[in-house]
C-alpha positions as CSV (number, residue, x, y, z in Angstrom):
1,X,-10.0,38.7,68.8
2,X,-11.5,39.7,72.4
3,X,-7.9,38.5,74.0
4,X,-6.1,40.4,71.5
5,X,-8.3,43.6,72.4
6,X,-7.6,43.3,76.0
7,X,-4.1,42.0,76.5
8,X,-2.0,43.5,73.1
9,X,-0.8,46.5,73.5
10,X,0.5,46.7,69.9
11,X,-3.0,48.1,68.6
12,X,-2.6,51.4,70.0
13,X,-1.5,54.7,68.3
14,X,2.0,54.9,67.7
15,X,4.6,58.1,68.3
16,X,6.3,57.3,64.9
17,X,5.5,60.0,62.6
18,X,3.4,58.6,59.5
19,X,6.3,58.9,56.8
20,X,8.6,57.1,58.7
21,X,5.9,54.3,59.6
22,X,5.2,54.0,56.1
23,X,8.8,53.4,55.2
24,X,9.7,50.5,57.5
25,X,6.4,48.9,57.9
26,X,4.1,49.3,54.6
27,X,5.0,47.2,52.0
28,X,3.7,48.4,48.7
29,X,0.9,46.6,46.9
30,X,1.6,44.8,43.6
31,X,0.0,46.2,40.5
32,X,-1.6,43.5,38.3
33,X,0.1,42.8,35.4
34,X,-2.2,40.8,33.0
35,X,-0.9,39.2,29.7
36,X,-3.0,38.1,27.2
37,X,-1.9,35.5,24.5
38,X,-3.1,32.6,22.5
39,X,-0.9,29.6,22.3
40,X,2.9,29.4,23.0
41,X,4.3,32.9,23.8
42,X,8.0,33.1,22.1
43,X,11.1,32.8,24.4
44,X,11.3,37.0,23.3
45,X,8.0,37.6,24.7
46,X,8.3,35.6,27.7
47,X,11.7,37.6,28.2
48,X,9.5,40.5,27.9
49,X,7.3,39.4,30.6
50,X,9.8,39.1,33.2
51,X,9.2,41.9,35.4
52,X,11.6,43.1,37.5
53,X,11.5,41.3,40.8
54,X,12.3,44.7,42.6
55,X,9.2,45.9,41.2
56,X,5.9,45.8,42.8
57,X,3.9,44.0,40.5
58,X,1.8,40.7,40.3
59,X,2.1,39.0,36.8
60,X,-0.4,36.9,35.0
61,X,-0.7,34.8,31.8
62,X,-4.1,34.3,30.3
63,X,-4.2,32.2,27.2
64,X,-7.3,32.7,25.1
65,X,-7.1,28.9,23.4
66,X,-8.3,28.0,26.7
67,X,-11.4,28.6,28.5
68,X,-10.4,31.8,30.8
69,X,-12.2,32.3,33.7
70,X,-14.9,35.0,33.4
71,X,-13.5,37.8,34.9
72,X,-10.5,37.6,32.7
73,X,-12.7,36.9,29.7
74,X,-14.6,40.2,30.5
75,X,-11.1,42.2,31.1
76,X,-10.3,41.1,27.3
77,X,-13.3,41.8,25.9
78,X,-12.8,45.7,27.0
79,X,-9.7,45.9,25.2
80,X,-11.4,45.8,21.9
81,X,-8.5,44.6,20.1
82,X,-7.2,41.7,18.5
83,X,-3.5,42.1,18.9
84,X,-1.7,39.4,21.0
85,X,0.3,39.5,22.9
86,X,-1.5,42.2,24.9
87,X,-0.7,43.2,28.4
88,X,-2.8,45.2,30.6
89,X,-1.7,47.0,33.9
90,X,-4.0,47.5,36.7
91,X,-3.9,49.3,40.1
92,X,-3.6,47.3,43.2
93,X,-7.2,45.9,44.2
94,X,-6.9,47.5,47.3
95,X,-7.1,50.7,45.6
96,X,-10.5,50.1,43.9
97,X,-9.2,52.0,40.9
98,X,-10.6,49.8,38.1
99,X,-9.5,52.2,35.3
100,X,-6.3,50.5,33.4
101,X,-3.2,52.2,34.3
102,X,-2.2,51.3,30.7
103,X,-3.1,48.8,27.8
104,X,-1.0,47.7,24.7
105,X,0.7,45.1,22.7
106,X,3.6,43.1,24.8
107,X,6.7,44.9,23.4
108,X,9.9,46.8,25.3
109,X,8.4,50.1,24.4
110,X,5.5,49.4,27.3
111,X,7.2,47.3,29.5
112,X,10.3,49.2,30.0
113,X,8.8,52.5,31.4
114,X,6.4,50.8,33.3
115,X,8.6,49.7,35.4
116,X,11.0,52.2,36.3
117,X,11.8,56.1,35.2
118,X,14.8,58.9,36.3
119,X,11.7,60.4,38.1
120,X,10.8,57.5,40.4
121,X,14.9,56.8,40.9
122,X,15.1,60.1,42.3
123,X,12.2,59.5,45.0
124,X,13.4,56.0,45.9
125,X,16.8,57.1,46.6
126,X,15.4,60.4,48.6
127,X,13.4,58.2,50.4
128,X,15.7,55.8,51.5
129,X,18.2,58.7,52.4
130,X,15.4,59.2,55.0
131,X,13.5,62.4,53.5
132,X,10.1,62.8,55.1
133,X,8.3,63.0,51.4
134,X,9.2,64.1,47.9
135,X,6.4,66.9,46.6
136,X,6.0,65.9,43.0
137,X,4.7,68.6,40.6
138,X,3.0,67.2,37.6
139,X,3.1,70.0,35.1
140,X,0.0,71.7,33.1
141,X,2.5,72.6,30.2
142,X,1.7,76.1,31.0
143,X,5.1,77.5,31.9
144,X,3.5,80.5,33.4
145,X,1.2,78.2,35.8
146,X,3.5,75.6,36.5
147,X,6.4,78.0,37.6
148,X,3.6,79.7,39.8
149,X,2.5,76.4,41.6
150,X,6.3,75.3,41.7
151,X,7.2,78.7,43.7
152,X,4.6,78.2,46.0
153,X,4.9,75.0,47.0
154,X,9.0,75.3,47.3
155,X,8.2,78.5,49.6
156,X,6.1,77.0,51.8
157,X,8.0,73.5,52.4
158,X,11.1,75.8,53.0
159,X,8.9,77.5,56.0
160,X,7.5,74.3,57.2
161,X,11.0,72.6,57.8
162,X,11.7,75.9,60.1
163,X,8.6,75.7,62.2
164,X,7.4,72.3,62.1
165,X,8.6,69.9,64.7
166,X,8.4,65.9,64.9
167,X,6.7,64.0,67.3
168,X,8.9,63.0,70.5
169,X,9.3,59.2,70.4
170,X,7.9,57.2,72.9
171,X,10.6,54.7,74.8
172,X,8.0,51.7,74.6
173,X,7.6,51.9,70.8
174,X,11.2,52.2,70.5
175,X,11.6,48.8,72.5
176,X,9.0,47.5,70.3
177,X,10.7,47.8,67.0
178,X,8.5,50.3,65.4
179,X,10.9,52.3,64.1
180,X,14.5,51.2,63.4
181,X,16.6,54.4,64.2
182,X,17.6,56.7,66.9
183,X,15.6,59.7,67.4
184,X,18.4,62.0,66.7
185,X,18.8,60.4,63.3
186,X,14.7,61.1,62.5
187,X,14.5,64.1,60.3
188,X,12.3,66.7,58.9
189,X,13.0,67.0,55.4
190,X,11.1,67.8,52.1
191,X,12.1,68.0,48.7
192,X,10.4,68.8,45.5
193,X,10.5,67.5,41.7
194,X,9.1,68.3,38.7
195,X,7.5,66.2,36.1
196,X,6.7,66.8,32.5
197,X,3.6,65.4,31.1
198,X,5.1,65.5,27.7
199,X,8.6,63.4,28.7
200,X,8.0,59.8,27.1
201,X,10.2,58.3,29.9
202,X,7.6,59.2,32.5
203,X,4.3,58.8,31.1
204,X,3.3,56.0,32.9
205,X,4.5,57.4,36.1
206,X,2.2,60.7,35.4
207,X,-0.5,58.6,34.4
208,X,0.0,56.5,37.8
209,X,-0.6,59.9,39.5
210,X,-3.2,61.7,37.4
211,X,-5.8,58.5,37.5
212,X,-5.0,57.4,41.3
213,X,-8.2,60.1,42.0
214,X,-11.6,60.4,40.0
215,X,-11.5,63.0,37.2
216,X,-8.1,64.0,37.6
217,X,-7.4,63.0,34.4
218,X,-9.6,65.2,32.8
219,X,-8.0,68.3,34.5
220,X,-5.2,70.4,32.9
221,X,-4.1,71.6,35.9
222,X,-0.7,71.7,37.9
223,X,-1.1,69.2,40.4
224,X,1.0,68.3,43.5
225,X,1.2,64.8,44.8
226,X,3.6,63.9,48.0
227,X,5.1,61.1,47.8
228,X,6.1,59.1,51.1
229,X,6.6,55.9,52.5
230,X,7.9,53.1,49.9
231,X,6.4,55.2,47.2
232,X,2.9,56.3,48.5
233,X,0.9,59.1,46.9
234,X,-0.7,61.1,49.5
235,X,-3.6,62.8,47.6
236,X,-3.6,65.8,44.8
237,X,-3.7,69.3,45.5
238,X,-4.5,70.7,42.1
239,X,-4.7,74.3,40.3
240,X,-5.9,76.9,42.6
241,X,-6.0,73.9,45.6
242,X,-2.2,74.6,46.0
243,X,-2.4,76.7,48.6
244,X,-0.5,77.2,52.1
245,X,-3.2,75.7,54.0
246,X,-3.4,73.0,52.1
247,X,0.1,72.2,51.8
248,X,0.1,72.5,55.8
249,X,-2.1,69.9,56.3
250,X,-0.7,67.2,53.6
251,X,3.0,68.4,55.6
252,X,1.2,67.9,59.0
253,X,-0.3,64.6,58.7
254,X,3.0,63.2,57.3
255,X,5.1,64.0,59.9
256,X,2.5,63.7,62.6
257,X,2.1,60.5,64.7
258,X,0.7,57.7,63.1
259,X,-2.7,57.4,64.7
260,X,-3.8,54.3,63.0
261,X,-0.9,51.5,61.8
262,X,-3.0,49.7,59.3
263,X,-2.2,51.2,55.7
264,X,-5.3,50.9,54.3
265,X,-7.1,53.3,56.8
266,X,-5.1,55.9,55.7
267,X,-5.2,58.0,52.5
268,X,-2.9,57.3,49.6
269,X,-2.2,55.4,46.5
270,X,0.6,53.1,46.0
271,X,2.9,53.8,43.1
272,X,4.8,51.1,41.0
273,X,8.0,51.4,41.9
274,X,11.4,49.7,41.7
275,X,13.4,49.6,44.7
276,X,14.9,46.9,47.4
277,X,13.6,47.8,50.3
278,X,14.5,45.4,52.4
279,X,17.7,46.7,51.9
280,X,17.7,50.7,51.7
281,X,15.5,50.3,54.9
282,X,17.2,49.8,58.0
283,X,15.6,47.0,60.2
284,X,15.4,46.9,63.8
285,X,17.2,44.5,65.9
286,X,14.3,44.0,68.2
287,X,12.4,42.3,65.4
288,X,15.0,39.9,64.7
289,X,15.5,39.0,68.5
290,X,14.8,35.5,69.7
291,X,11.7,34.9,72.0
292,X,12.5,35.5,75.8
293,X,11.8,31.8,77.6
294,X,9.3,31.6,80.1
295,X,12.2,31.8,82.6
296,X,13.0,35.3,81.7
297,X,9.5,36.5,81.5
298,X,8.7,35.3,85.1
299,X,11.5,37.5,86.5
300,X,9.2,40.8,85.5
301,X,6.0,39.3,87.2
302,X,4.6,41.5,89.9
303,X,5.9,41.1,93.3
304,X,4.3,42.0,96.7
305,X,5.8,45.1,98.2
306,X,5.8,46.4,102.0
307,X,6.6,49.9,103.5
308,X,8.1,50.7,106.7
309,X,5.2,52.0,108.3
310,X,3.0,49.0,107.4
311,X,4.9,45.8,108.2
312,X,3.5,42.6,106.5
313,X,3.9,38.9,107.7
314,X,6.1,36.9,105.6
315,X,4.0,34.2,105.1
316,X,1.2,36.2,104.3
317,X,3.3,38.5,101.8
318,X,3.6,35.4,99.6
319,X,1.6,35.9,96.1
320,X,-1.0,33.1,95.7
321,X,-0.6,30.4,93.4
322,X,-3.6,31.8,91.2
323,X,-2.6,35.0,91.4
324,X,0.9,34.2,90.3
325,X,-0.3,32.2,87.5
326,X,-2.4,35.1,86.4
327,X,0.7,37.6,86.4
328,X,2.8,35.2,84.5
329,X,-0.2,34.7,81.5
330,X,-0.5,38.7,81.7
331,X,3.2,39.1,80.9
332,X,3.2,36.4,78.4
333,X,-0.1,38.3,76.6
334,X,2.0,41.7,76.5
335,X,5.2,40.1,75.3
336,X,4.1,37.4,72.9
337,X,0.6,39.0,71.7
338,X,2.2,41.1,69.3
339,X,4.2,39.0,67.6
340,X,1.2,36.9,67.2
341,X,-0.6,39.5,66.0
342,X,2.1,40.2,63.7
343,X,1.9,36.9,62.4
344,X,-1.7,36.4,62.0
345,X,-1.6,39.9,60.0
346,X,1.1,38.7,57.5
347,X,-0.9,35.4,57.1
348,X,-4.0,37.5,56.5
349,X,-2.0,39.6,54.1
350,X,-0.5,36.7,51.8
351,X,-4.2,35.2,51.8
352,X,-5.8,38.2,50.5
353,X,-2.5,38.9,48.1
354,X,-3.5,35.3,47.0
355,X,-7.1,35.7,46.8
356,X,-6.7,39.2,44.5
357,X,-4.1,37.3,42.2
358,X,-6.7,34.5,41.4
């Protein structure tokens, strides 16, 4: 770890805006779908369990006829029902949110709106098209207050798009593959979307949002959630908190430089969406290229330089063998180090994901 800290430049803050870095580099964490049953499931029940693979979910079955693990048994007892099969959907473990998103009988009525909805389809389409963020208004049901909140947000976003500027991309970040599009193709664009609490097709989506923070579910006020990246809600602006200064603060964060590339150290909660992000988001050719050979790397090793006013003997100007070896090692560290760190991070993330699913 000390070697990585000393020699790997990828750990520094990057110049890529948060919204674009999140879109390209932050996979959405899986929602935990647990199906309780007793005995063999029917073909129809198995079909209902086949959650779309494009959705960020992790499905687990628990047969109560056998001896389930203690944590699963505790979860089942919390349901206070005898209906089987029974499905419980929970937020990703990384969120720390313990309240289930939904729970109920395993049925088409439960599962279909869970995975997808018209509002989420629009969000995916807009994010994939390169928009910076979609500001989702969850209506309170009071038309006057909802219209007032919508007017404040829409007018302010229009103003911000005229005055804010994206950070200039660093050439090294582009070379390192931290962004897959050209600087001229990177744009600042916000859009607005209203969602009704009374729309049955959006019920799970609304619940995802209003349960993403403590006590939001008990508040009946207009709520605005900036959604960015691969369907990540930043945080809620609620009621009287929907003001110019709070909108400005959230917008500035989203278009600002990504000061920390680790997703878990940034604000926000991943939402459950259906999208093939690997196809929707461009990948950088820098990320797929072959590693350079040692011979190619040594071409960039430091060489001795002399000036006209200070001639140096040719023999003395040769770099000592030990220094040459050190130079090559430094070049290797800078060239290969980020790749090794990336591989290590992927392995750690997979391990954490597997542990969460146990």
